[in-house]
N, C-alpha and C positions, 0 to 999 in steps of 0.2 A: 280319707286317703284314697278310697276306691274311686271317688269322683275325680280326683286329680289324675289318676292313671287313665281313666276313661277319656278325660279331656285331652290328654296328650295324644292318645291313640287316634281320637277323632280328628285332631289337628293334622296329623300326618296323612290320614285318609282323605280329608277334604282338599289338602294342597297337593296331593299326588306325590308327595316326597317319599323317598326311600332312604334307607340307611346309607350313609356315605360309604363308598368303596375306596379302598386303597389300591392305587394302580402300581402294581409291582412289576417292573421291567427286568427281564432276565439279561444279565451281562453276557454278551457273546464271547465264546472261547476263541482266542486268536491262535491260529496254527502258523508257526513261522515257515516261510517259504525258503527252501534251499536252492540257491542259484549256482549251478555248476559252471565254472569258468575253465575253458580248454587251455590250461597252462601246462606246457610240458615239464615234467620233473627232470631236473638236471641229472644226467647219467655220469657215472664215474669214468674217468679216462682209463682205457684198458692198460693194464700194466705191461711193460715190455718184457718179453720172455725170449728164450733161445729160439731163433728162427723167425721172430717177428720181422716184417718187411716194410720197406718204404721205397718209393720211386724217386730217383733224382729228377728235379725239374729242369736240369740243364741238358743231360744227355739221355734221359729215359732209362738209366741203368737201375735194375732192382738191387737193393742192398739188403743184407740179412744182419740181424742183430746178434752180437756175441756178448752175453752178460759178463759182469765182473766175476772174478774167481780164479781158482788155481787150475793148472794143467801141467802135464808132463812134457818137458822140453828135452830134445836130444835123445841119444841112445848110448848104450855101452858097446855097440857093435863096431863102429868105426872111429878112428882117432879124432877126426875133426867134429864129431857129433858128441863127444864126451865132454863133461860128465852128464849123464842123465839126471835132470834135476826138476824140482817142483817150483814153478814160478806163479806169481799172482799178478793178474792184469786187471786194469780198470775196463769198464764196458766200452765197446766201440761197434761201429758198423763196418761191414766189408762188402765189396761188390759181389753179387751172386755168381757172376761169370767174369771171364777176362773181357777187357774192352775189345770191341769188334772193329772191323775196318770201317763200317758205316758210322759208328760213333766217333772214331778218330777223324773221319772226313769232315764231320761237323766242326771239330776243333780247328782243323786246317782252314775251313771256310770262314771261321770267325776270327782268324788271325792269331789263334792261341797256340798253334802247333805247326811244326815244319812237316812238309810232305816227306814220307819215307822214300828211300831210293827205289825199293821194289813195291810200288803202290798198286795193290790189286783192287782198291776200293771201287774203281770205275768198271770193273769186270762183273758181269752178271753172275750171281751165285756166290760171290765172295763177300757179300755184305755182312754175313754173320760169322765169318771166319775171324778168329782172334788176330788182331793186328800184330805185325812183327816190326818192332822198332829197330832202329840202327844203334840204339844205345840207351842207357839209363836216363839221360837228360830228357829225351823225348817222352818217356813215361812220366817223369816228374812234371814236365810242362803240361801234359794232358790233365793229370790229376789236379794241378793247380787251377787250370781253366775250368774244370768241372766243380770247383769248390770243395775238393777233397784233397787227399795226399796219398803217397805210397804207404802201404802198411809196413810196419817194422817186421823183422824176421820172426820175432816172438808172436806178433799178432797173426801173421800169415800161418804159422805153424799151429797155433791154437785153433784157428778157424778150420784147419784141415783135420787135426787130430781129435778135437773135442776134449773132454775131461778124463777119458779113460786110457789115454796113452796108446791108442790104436796105431797100427803100422800104416794103414792107408785111411783115407777119409771115411770109408764105409765099414772098415773092420780089418780082418787079417788075411783073408783070401783074395786073390786077384785073378780076373779073367777079362776077356775082351768085351764082356757085356757091361763092365763098370768103368773102363778107361781105354783111351787110345794110346797104347804103348806097344813096344816090341813089334812095330809094324802090323798091328791088328788091322789097320787100314793103310792104304798107300800114301796118305797125306794127312795134313791137319784137318780136323773135322769142325763143323760149325759149333759154336758154344751151345751148351745145354743138350748135347747129343747123348749124354750118358746119365740120365736121372737116377739110375741105380747106384751111381758113384757119389751121390750127395753126401756131404759131411753131416755131423750132428746138428749143425746150424743151418743146413740147407744150401751151403756153398757148393757150386758145381765145378767140375773140370780142374780140380786141384791136384790131380795126378795125371801125368802125361799130357799129350796134345801139344802144348807149347810151354817152354820155360817161362818163368815169371820173375820180373825184377821186384826187389823189395828195397826198403830205404837204407838198409845196412850195407856195410862192406864185408868182404870175405875176411875172416879172422887173420890177423897178421899181414894184411894187404890193404892197399888203398882202392882196390877194385870192387865195384858193386857186386852184390850177392844175388844169385838166382835160386829159385826154389821150384820143386815139383816135377822136374823131368819133362820130356816131350814124347812125341809119337814114335820115336825110334829108340828111346831108352828102354832098357830091360826092366824087369820087375823090381830089382833092388834099386834101380835108378829113379823110380817114381815114388819111393817112400816119402812120407810127410816130413821126416827128419833130414832129408837130402839137403846138402849144401853145395853150391857151386859158385866159383869165382869167374871173373871176366878176363879180358885181355891182360896178359902179364908180360913182363920184360922178355926180351930175346924173341919176340914174335910168337910166343907160345901161350896157350891158354892154361891157366892153373886150375886144375880140377881138384876139389876136395875129395875125400875118400868116398863121398856119396855120389859124385858125378859119374855119368855113364854115357859115353859117346863112342860106341864100338865101331862106327864107320870112319873114324879118323885114326891116324897113327898115334897111339898113345904109348907111353913108356914110363917106367918108374914103378913104385910099389902101389898097392891098393890104397894106402893112406896118403899118398901124395902123387897123384897122376899128373903128367904133363902131356898135352895133346898138340901136335903140330898141325895147324890149319892150312899150311901151304898157300896162304893168301886168300883163303875162302872166307870172305867177310860175312857171308850169310850166317856163319856159325856164331857171330858176335851178337846177333839180334836176340830179342826175347819179347815175350808178351808181358802183360801186367794186368793187375786189377787195383783199384783204389780203396782207401779206407776213409772213415769219417769219425771224428770224435763227437759224441753227443753234446 
């Protein structure tokens, strides 16, 4: 037995052989490579809120957003403003300011509007003055050309009063820093001159400066309705609940209880004023702003 073992050892010694080795290869660990792709994450569309704005592509007018909801309409102070009631409106947009002479001139140039009789748009410095139309139809024509419409009386009043039933667009107290009324200035001022007078929604110049046409007619009349008062109206005449009618029979202008034109001959009771214009057609004019349904 010993001879066999020695023979085997001698054999491996003489042939130079070694014990076979097992080649064990290590398996490499594969680390995954993360490739970053610069793909923007879609962002949510901002929700519209009170005072959100957009710019009209037609005339460049800024519009402010009035959300749906309830507001206080009218008052218990004057007969034609009664009853004070709570109304619910759908959401809408309304022009931040009145339409200016420069904006109206664009409509005339495009063939969508007629030139006003007293056209100051070509005078330097009058570009930002609110246009004075000769009637409700001119206001309607402009809003149609601009892709909008005249606001209803309820839309106008909500945009002015907000949701808390305030007397004026900014609140309860009035002075010459908030509105052009009672001849605070000697004439109509450029739109946006009274930022302190902004409403809850950011609408400007809704008290004083120039009367504004709306889509409705004066109650019990076929005559278009005016809102907001002008630069000569007294404090009670520029309240947001103010109502005013246009040219009435017998060559007289029918004023509701809210209207106020102290520089004309007016007679009657405070709830039904009649004012004789003695042929002064300037008094028939009014400014306006437009509205838009979302």
